[in-house]
C-alpha positions as CSV (number, residue, x, y, z in Angstrom):
1,M,-163.7,125.0,-51.2
2,A,-165.7,122.5,-53.2
3,V,-163.7,119.4,-54.2
4,D,-162.3,119.6,-57.7
5,G,-164.6,117.9,-60.1
6,G,-161.7,116.8,-62.2
7,L,-160.3,114.7,-59.5
8,W,-163.5,112.7,-58.9
9,R,-163.5,112.1,-62.6
10,R,-160.0,110.7,-62.2
11,A,-161.3,108.5,-59.4
12,A,-163.8,107.2,-61.9
13,A,-161.1,106.8,-64.5
14,V,-159.0,104.7,-62.0
15,A,-162.1,102.6,-61.4
16,C,-162.3,102.0,-65.1
17,L,-158.6,101.1,-65.2
18,L,-159.2,98.6,-62.5
19,A,-162.0,97.1,-64.6
20,V,-159.8,96.9,-67.6
21,L,-157.2,95.1,-65.6
22,G,-159.8,92.7,-64.3
23,L,-159.4,93.9,-60.7
24,A,-162.9,95.2,-60.0
25,G,-164.6,92.2,-58.3
26,G,-161.9,89.8,-59.3
27,R,-161.0,88.3,-62.6
28,V,-163.1,85.4,-64.0
29,W,-161.5,82.7,-66.1
30,D,-164.6,80.8,-67.4
31,I,-163.5,77.4,-66.1
32,D,-165.8,75.4,-63.9
33,E,-163.9,74.0,-60.9
34,R,-164.8,70.8,-59.0
35,T,-163.3,69.7,-55.7
36,V,-160.5,67.3,-56.0
37,D,-158.0,65.7,-53.6
38,P,-155.1,68.2,-53.5
39,S,-152.7,65.3,-52.8
40,L,-153.1,63.9,-56.3
41,T,-150.0,63.6,-58.3
42,D,-150.0,65.1,-61.8
43,A,-150.5,61.7,-63.4
44,E,-153.4,61.0,-61.1
45,W,-154.8,64.4,-61.8
46,V,-154.7,63.7,-65.5
47,D,-156.4,60.4,-65.0
48,S,-159.2,62.0,-63.0
49,V,-160.2,64.3,-65.8
50,K,-163.8,63.5,-66.8
51,L,-165.0,63.8,-70.3
52,E,-168.5,65.1,-70.4
53,G,-170.7,67.2,-72.7
54,G,-170.6,70.9,-72.6
55,Q,-169.1,74.0,-74.1
56,G,-165.6,74.5,-73.1
57,L,-163.3,74.6,-70.2
58,E,-164.5,76.3,-67.1
59,L,-162.3,77.0,-64.1
60,A,-162.7,79.8,-61.5
61,A,-160.4,79.7,-58.6
62,P,-156.5,79.6,-58.6
63,T,-156.6,76.2,-56.9
64,R,-155.9,72.9,-58.5
65,G,-159.2,71.4,-59.4
66,L,-160.9,68.5,-61.3
67,L,-161.6,69.9,-64.7
68,N,-164.9,69.3,-66.4
69,L,-163.7,68.8,-69.9
70,Q,-166.0,68.4,-72.9
71,K,-166.0,65.2,-74.9
72,N,-164.0,66.7,-77.7
73,T,-161.3,67.9,-75.4
74,T,-158.1,68.7,-77.4
75,V,-154.5,68.7,-76.4
76,N,-154.7,72.4,-76.8
77,Q,-157.3,72.7,-74.1
78,T,-155.2,70.4,-71.9
79,L,-152.3,72.7,-72.3
80,W,-154.3,75.8,-71.5
81,A,-155.9,74.3,-68.4
82,A,-152.5,72.9,-67.1
83,A,-150.9,76.3,-67.6
84,R,-153.7,77.9,-65.6
85,N,-153.4,75.2,-62.9
86,G,-149.6,75.5,-62.7
87,S,-148.6,72.0,-63.8
88,A,-145.3,72.3,-65.7
89,E,-145.1,68.6,-66.3
90,I,-148.5,68.5,-68.0
91,V,-147.7,71.6,-70.0
92,A,-144.5,70.0,-71.3
93,Q,-146.3,66.8,-72.2
94,A,-149.1,68.6,-74.0
95,L,-146.6,70.6,-76.0
96,K,-144.8,67.3,-76.9
97,D,-148.1,65.9,-78.0
98,G,-148.6,68.7,-80.5
99,A,-150.4,71.4,-78.6
100,H,-150.1,74.9,-80.0
101,V,-148.0,77.0,-77.6
102,D,-150.2,80.1,-78.2
103,Y,-153.6,78.5,-78.1
104,R,-156.2,81.0,-76.8
105,N,-159.1,80.2,-74.5
106,G,-161.0,81.7,-71.5
107,A,-163.2,84.7,-71.1
108,H,-160.4,87.1,-72.2
109,N,-159.0,85.0,-75.0
110,D,-155.7,84.5,-73.3
111,T,-152.8,82.3,-74.2
112,P,-151.3,79.7,-71.9
113,L,-148.4,82.0,-71.1
114,A,-150.8,84.8,-70.1
115,V,-152.7,82.7,-67.6
116,A,-149.5,81.1,-66.2
117,A,-147.9,84.6,-65.8
118,F,-151.1,86.0,-64.2
119,Y,-151.2,83.4,-61.5
120,G,-147.4,83.4,-60.9
121,H,-146.6,79.9,-62.2
122,L,-142.9,80.5,-62.8
123,K,-142.0,76.9,-63.9
124,V,-144.8,76.9,-66.4
125,V,-143.8,80.3,-67.7
126,N,-140.2,79.0,-68.2
127,V,-141.5,75.9,-70.1
128,L,-143.6,78.0,-72.4
129,L,-140.9,80.5,-73.0
130,T,-138.4,77.8,-74.0
131,S,-141.1,76.5,-76.4
132,G,-141.4,79.9,-78.2
133,A,-144.5,81.4,-76.6
134,D,-145.4,84.8,-77.9
135,L,-144.2,87.3,-75.3
136,E,-146.3,90.2,-76.5
137,A,-149.6,88.3,-77.0
138,A,-152.4,90.6,-75.8
139,D,-155.9,89.6,-74.6
140,D,-159.2,91.0,-75.8
141,N,-158.6,94.1,-73.6
142,G,-155.2,94.7,-75.1
143,L,-153.4,93.6,-71.9
144,T,-150.0,91.9,-72.5
145,V,-148.5,89.0,-70.6
146,L,-146.2,91.4,-68.8
147,I,-149.0,93.6,-67.7
148,G,-150.9,90.7,-66.2
149,A,-147.9,89.5,-64.2
150,S,-147.1,93.0,-63.1
151,Q,-150.5,93.8,-61.8
152,E,-150.6,90.6,-59.8
153,G,-147.2,91.3,-58.2
154,H,-145.3,88.3,-59.5
155,A,-141.8,89.8,-59.5
156,L,-139.9,86.6,-60.4
157,V,-142.3,86.0,-63.4
158,V,-141.8,89.6,-64.4
159,A,-138.1,89.2,-64.3
160,A,-138.2,86.0,-66.4
161,L,-140.4,87.7,-69.0
162,L,-138.0,90.7,-69.2
163,V,-135.0,88.5,-69.6
164,A,-136.8,86.7,-72.4
165,G,-137.3,90.0,-74.2
166,A,-140.7,91.3,-73.2
167,D,-141.2,95.0,-73.9
168,P,-141.4,96.8,-70.5
169,N,-143.1,99.8,-72.1
170,A,-145.8,98.1,-74.2
171,T,-149.2,99.5,-73.4
172,A,-152.8,98.5,-73.8
173,P,-154.1,100.4,-76.8
174,S,-157.3,101.8,-75.3
175,S,-156.3,102.6,-71.8
176,G,-152.6,103.2,-72.3
177,V,-151.9,101.2,-69.2
178,S,-148.3,99.9,-69.0
179,P,-146.8,97.2,-66.8
180,I,-145.3,99.7,-64.5
181,S,-148.6,101.6,-64.2
182,A,-150.4,98.4,-63.3
183,A,-147.8,97.5,-60.7
184,A,-147.8,101.0,-59.2
185,L,-151.6,101.0,-58.9
186,K,-151.5,97.8,-56.9
187,G,-148.5,98.9,-54.7
188,H,-146.1,96.2,-55.9
189,G,-142.8,97.8,-55.2
190,D,-140.6,94.8,-56.0
191,V,-142.3,94.5,-59.4
192,V,-141.7,98.2,-60.1
193,V,-138.0,97.8,-59.2
194,A,-137.7,94.8,-61.6
195,L,-139.5,96.7,-64.4
196,L,-137.3,99.8,-63.9
197,A,-134.2,97.6,-64.0
198,G,-135.6,96.0,-67.2
199,G,-135.9,99.4,-69.0
200,A,-139.4,100.6,-68.0
201,S,-139.9,104.3,-68.1
202,P,-140.7,105.8,-64.7
203,S,-142.6,108.6,-66.4
204,A,-144.8,106.4,-68.6
205,T,-148.2,108.0,-69.2
206,D,-151.6,106.3,-69.7
207,A,-154.3,107.5,-72.1
208,D,-155.3,110.2,-69.6
209,G,-151.8,111.5,-69.2
210,D,-151.2,110.2,-65.7
211,T,-148.0,108.5,-64.6
212,P,-147.1,105.7,-62.2
213,L,-146.3,108.3,-59.6
214,H,-149.9,109.5,-59.8
215,L,-151.3,106.0,-59.5
216,A,-149.1,105.0,-56.6
217,A,-151.1,107.3,-54.3
218,V,-154.3,105.2,-54.7
219,T,-152.9,102.3,-52.5
220,L,-152.1,102.8,-48.9
221,G,-149.3,101.2,-46.9
222,G,-145.7,100.3,-47.4
223,G,-146.2,99.1,-50.9
224,A,-147.2,102.5,-52.1
225,K,-144.3,104.1,-50.4
226,N,-141.9,101.6,-51.9
227,V,-143.3,102.2,-55.3
228,T,-143.0,106.0,-54.8
229,R,-139.4,105.8,-53.6
230,A,-138.4,103.5,-56.5
231,L,-140.0,105.9,-59.1
232,L,-138.4,109.0,-57.6
233,D,-135.0,107.3,-57.4
234,A,-135.4,106.4,-61.1
235,G,-136.0,110.1,-62.0
236,A,-139.8,110.3,-62.1
237,R,-140.8,114.0,-62.2
238,V,-142.5,114.9,-58.9
239,N,-144.4,117.9,-60.3
240,V,-145.5,116.4,-63.6
241,K,-149.1,117.3,-64.5
242,G,-151.5,114.6,-65.6
243,S,-155.2,114.8,-66.5
244,D,-157.0,118.0,-65.3
245,G,-153.6,119.4,-64.4
246,D,-153.2,117.3,-61.3
247,T,-149.7,116.5,-60.1
248,P,-149.0,113.3,-58.0
249,V,-149.4,115.2,-54.7
250,F,-153.0,116.1,-55.7
251,W,-153.7,112.3,-55.9
252,A,-152.0,111.7,-52.5
253,S,-154.1,114.4,-51.0
254,Y,-157.4,113.3,-52.6
255,F,-157.0,109.7,-51.6
256,G,-155.6,110.5,-48.1
257,N,-152.2,108.9,-48.6
258,V,-150.0,110.6,-46.0
259,G,-147.0,108.3,-46.5
260,V,-146.8,109.0,-50.3
261,A,-147.6,112.7,-49.7
262,N,-144.6,113.0,-47.3
263,L,-142.3,111.4,-49.8
264,L,-143.5,113.7,-52.6
265,V,-143.1,116.8,-50.6
266,A,-139.7,115.8,-49.4
267,A,-138.8,115.2,-53.1
268,G,-139.9,118.8,-53.9
269,A,-143.6,118.5,-54.7
270,N,-145.0,122.0,-55.2
271,V,-147.9,122.4,-52.8
272,T,-148.9,125.8,-54.2
273,M,-149.2,124.6,-57.8
274,T,-152.7,124.8,-59.1
275,N,-154.6,122.4,-61.3
276,D,-157.0,123.2,-64.2
277,A,-159.7,123.9,-61.6
278,G,-157.6,126.5,-59.8
279,D,-157.2,124.3,-56.7
280,V,-154.0,123.5,-54.8
281,P,-153.3,120.1,-53.2
282,G,-154.5,121.2,-49.8
283,D,-157.9,122.0,-51.3
284,V,-158.7,118.4,-52.2
285,I,-157.7,116.6,-49.0
286,C,-159.7,113.3,-48.7
287,G,-161.9,114.3,-51.6
288,C,-162.5,110.6,-52.1
289,L,-164.9,110.8,-49.2
290,G,-167.3,112.6,-51.4
291,D,-167.4,109.7,-53.9
292,A,-169.2,107.3,-51.7
293,E,-172.4,107.6,-53.7
294,I,-170.7,107.6,-57.1
295,E,-170.8,104.0,-58.3
296,Q,-168.3,104.5,-61.0
297,A,-165.6,106.1,-58.8
298,I,-162.9,104.3,-56.9
299,Q,-163.5,104.7,-53.1
300,C,-161.1,105.9,-50.4
301,P,-158.6,103.2,-49.5
302,E,-159.4,101.6,-46.2
303,G,-157.3,102.9,-43.3
304,G,-157.0,106.4,-44.6
305,C,-159.5,109.2,-44.8
306,E,-161.9,107.7,-42.4
307,K,-159.4,108.5,-39.7
308,G,-159.5,112.2,-38.6
309,F,-155.8,112.5,-38.0
310,V,-155.1,111.7,-41.7
311,R,-156.9,114.9,-42.8
312,H,-155.1,116.8,-40.0
313,R,-151.7,115.6,-41.1
314,L,-152.3,116.3,-44.7
315,G,-153.5,119.7,-43.8
316,Q,-150.3,120.5,-42.0
317,L,-148.1,119.0,-44.7
318,L,-149.8,120.7,-47.6
319,K,-150.4,124.2,-46.2
């Protein structure tokens, strides 16, 4: 039977979600890094900053680098760069010197708390939280601080944000992505557990009607299985229909995720339930293989469908 067209559209939608999250090709932060001796102390690092002409801060990698700051560098920019670089001492000093705790900068118009959370700088996050940083500040894509930390797998930062009062169910307006959906898509089981403990809904739906249990199937390996177990233990509905009438087991079948498929079937996934196209999960096994020439579609996870036994096991499981 031909692969369900609805599912490849979902693969394309997941690719779009990755782009919204800044995961397609890596997130760029518009800051120009220069090599610097990593042994520099914070004080030496500050002294090494050069004031040159140019338009703004530019820094690209999550390493500590010599920042090329423009001549009119402000204390706000120092705060933002230090938050991005992970220097709690410089952040504290910048705030003491009058920097605005929610100053925005970078390609996505992020706050210092957003960039610190995205890169997992827990000490910086705590300094900013105690200084009254906006927990729900969203970037130009509508992504909140908690979504950024969740997608990157920083469980301790996620816990700190939740304790401070971050909304675990706040979503990005256009995509409907929530913190738990972002974590599930990346296979961050510890983050999913933290979010559930903090009040996140295991059945949160995105703009397409898909749940974290659907998205967990996109990633292979132990992370995806840990996410799936946590969601099921929290009461996620195993036979919930998302876009195109696909249940989570359709996604596991389509993306060749034997581990997740096993868990879903054991939890009562209906392998005879049809989607809007009239297909059952067994009809779309490794359908992602047919997306190789479709640029906008997410591709099969490595280590799955390219192995013949995966299709065989799924065929046996879903018959």
